[in-house]
N, C-alpha and C positions, 0 to 999 in steps of 0.2 A: 432836070439836069443838075448834077452835083456841082456846087461851087468849088473853085480851086482852093478856097480857104478851108473847105471841109477837112482836107487831109491834115491840116495843121491843128485842128481842134482836139482838145483832150477833155471829153465830157466827165471823166472821173475826177477832174480837178476844177471844174467850172460849174456854174449854175448853183444848185442847192448844196453841192459838195465842195464849193470853193472855200479855201481856207483864207479868211480875210487878213489875219496877221501876216501870212506869207505874201498876199497880194500887196498889202501896204508896204512891207519891207522891200519887195522887188520894185515897187513904184518909187520908193525913196532912193534906191540905188540908181534907177534910171534917171531920175531928176538930177541927182548929183553928177552923173556922167554927162548929161546934156549941158548942165551949167559949166562944167569944166571945159567942155568943147567950145562953148560960146565965149568963155573968158580967154580961151586960147586963140580967138580970132577965127573960129570955124563955125559960124552961125548956121550955114546950110547943112553941114554935117550934123550939127546938134539937132536941127529940126528933123532931119531924116531919121536920126537915131531915136528921137522922141516918138515919131509916128510908128516906126517899125517895132520899137520896144513896147509901146502902148498896145499895139495890135497883138503882139505875142502874149502879153499879160491877159488881155481880154479873151483871147482864143484858147490859151493853154493854161491859164491860171498862174503862171509864173514866167520869169524871164531868165533868171540864173539857172543854168542846167542842173538837173538832179535836185532841185529844191525839195521836192516831197521826200527825198531819201535822207537828206542830212538834216532837214529842219526839225523833225521831232526830237532827235537826240540833242540838238542845239538848244531847243526850247527847254528841255528837261534840265540841262546844265544851268541855264539862266535862272530857272525857277529854283533850282537847288541853291545857287549862289545867293538868291534873295531870301532863302530860308522857307520857301513855300512847299517844297517836296523833298524827299530823300534824293541823293545824287542819282541812284538807279532805282527804278520801280519795276521789278521783274513780274509783270502780269502773268498769271497762270491760267491755263485753259480748264483746269480741273483740280479738285482736292486730292486726286489720286497721284501717286508718284509715277514717273514714266517707267517704261520697261515691259509692261504686259503686252503680249501678242494680241492684237486686235481681233484676228480671225479666231483665235482660241476662245476669247471672251465671247464673241458672237455665237460660236458653236455651243458654248455652255449655256447661253441664254436661250437658244433655240431648243436645246435638249431639255432644259428645265421648264419649257412652256411659257417663258416670259415674252419671247418674241415669236411672232407668227409669220411664216413665209407664204406668200401668195404669188407664185411666178417669180418675177424679178423684184417684187415689192416686199418690204418688211413693215411690220406694224407691231405695236405692243399688244399683248393679249388684253381683252377687255377688263379682266380682273386687275391686272397689274396697272393698266392706265388709270382705272378708277382709284386705286390706292395711291398712285403717284399724285394725281390731281388733288386728292384730299390732304395729303401730306404737305404739298406745296402751299395750300391755303392756310394750313396751321402754322407752318414755318414763317410765312410772310408776316404773321402777326407778332413775331418775336422781335425784341429789340436787338441791336447789334451784339451786345455782350452775350445774350442768351443764344443767339444764332452761332456765335463762335464756340460756345460751350457744347452745343449740339454737334458741331463739326469735330471738336476735340474727341468726342465719344466714339467716332468711327475711324479715327486715324490710328496708325501703328504707334507703338510705344515710343519710338524715337522722335515723333513729331507732335506738335501741339498747334492750337489755333488761337488767334486773338483778333478782335475787331480793330480796324484801322481806317482812316479816311484821309483824303487829300483832294484839293481842288473841287470840293463839293461832292465827291464821289465816295461811296462806302464799299469796303472790301472785308473779306475774311483772309487774314494773313496766316499762311501755313508755314511754320518754321521749325527748325530743330529746337529741342527744349533748352539747349544751352545758348541759343542765339536770340537776338532781339527780333521783334516782329518785323521791323523795317528791313531786316535782312532776308526775310522769307519770300515766298511767292504769294502774290496778292490775287485772290479770286474775287471778281466782282460779286457783290451781294446777290443779285438775281441768279447768277450762275451757281453760287453756293447753295441757294435755296433749292434749285432744281436738282443738284447733285445729291444733297442730303435726302430730299424727298424720294429720289430714285433708290437710294440705299435702303431706306425704310420700306419702300414698296416691294423690294425684292427680298426682304428679310424672312417672310414666311416660306420662301423656297429653300428648303434645307440642303438641296443639292449644290447650292452656290455658296462658296466660302466668302468671308468678309472682303478679301482682296479682290475677288472677281466682281462682287457687287459694287465696290467703289470704283473699279476700273471701268465698269459698264455704264456708270452714271452719266459721264460726259455725252455718250451717244444718245441718251434719252432726250437731250435738248433738240435733236433733230425733229422731234415730234411735238414740240411746243406750239401751242396755238396763240398764246399771249404771254406777256412778261410775267414771270413768277412773282415779281415783287409789286409792280404797280398796275398790272393787268392791261398794260398798253399793247398796241399792235406790234407784231414782230415783222421786220422787213429784211430782205437781203440787200446789203449795201456794201460799201468798200471801206477798208481801213485807211483810205487815202485822205481822211479828214486831217491830214498833216499835223498841225500843232495840237490837235485834240486826240489823235490816235497814234498808236505805236506802229510804225511802218518799218519792217525789217529791211535794212539797206541792201541785203543780199538778194531779196526777193521782190521788193517793191510792194505796191498795194495788193491786198488779198480780199477775197469775197468773205463777208462775215454776216452772221445773223445778229441783229441789234434791235433794241426796243425803240420804236419811233417816238415814244413819249418821254422816257427818261434817258435815252441815248446810251443804255447799258450794252456793252459788248457781251453777247451770249455764246457765240461759237464761231470759230474760224472754219470755213468750209474747205 
């Protein structure tokens, strides 16, 4: 029989996915509210609020409504004020610019023999997959500066790439040549490795132009068996790791592929 409390549970914000900074912050706010009620001569109400609020934090991961939606932006602003990160960190899904029609890119890959269709399933051709895996292994051995230089070689003339790091994480920042790296879009290092390897794996297919190869690279990450950088296991998880992940306030948490070992975001599903 289902417990009446089951309906209140939010597993995407509790257990291993619990954001402890948010839990502590909500607990502090609850304690302050209970203390205020007690000092106002309402001890019974303070005790009731404490029990109910504590249960909400335990079951849901937070007490203040919509904490997972506003907390990531708030934490980024605090870190920026402390000089730890830029004010905005526009994480990017790919080295490629937006705008290419996904269906047209897929059709081009199928026509070129890079992607094989088997009923409703898609797979990389054995030759392309073999080249992709060999290129990922080679790129993973590069230092951050050399990886950024490799990315620069496949970008259009108006953009360039530079290595950048924050909070112990490493990125390839893709930005306009006249702008600073901090103003660009940051691609996590493992994702950049996978994308560059895909572009190189597709280069022998002369039917595909450079823009198509770069636009197709992001989709290759669906076929990853392990992290391109640390070789750790890849799992499907949630972007709801609040203070550690970017949650779009318009959409809430999303399903993502991430490395279980280095916690790198590889793909939003």
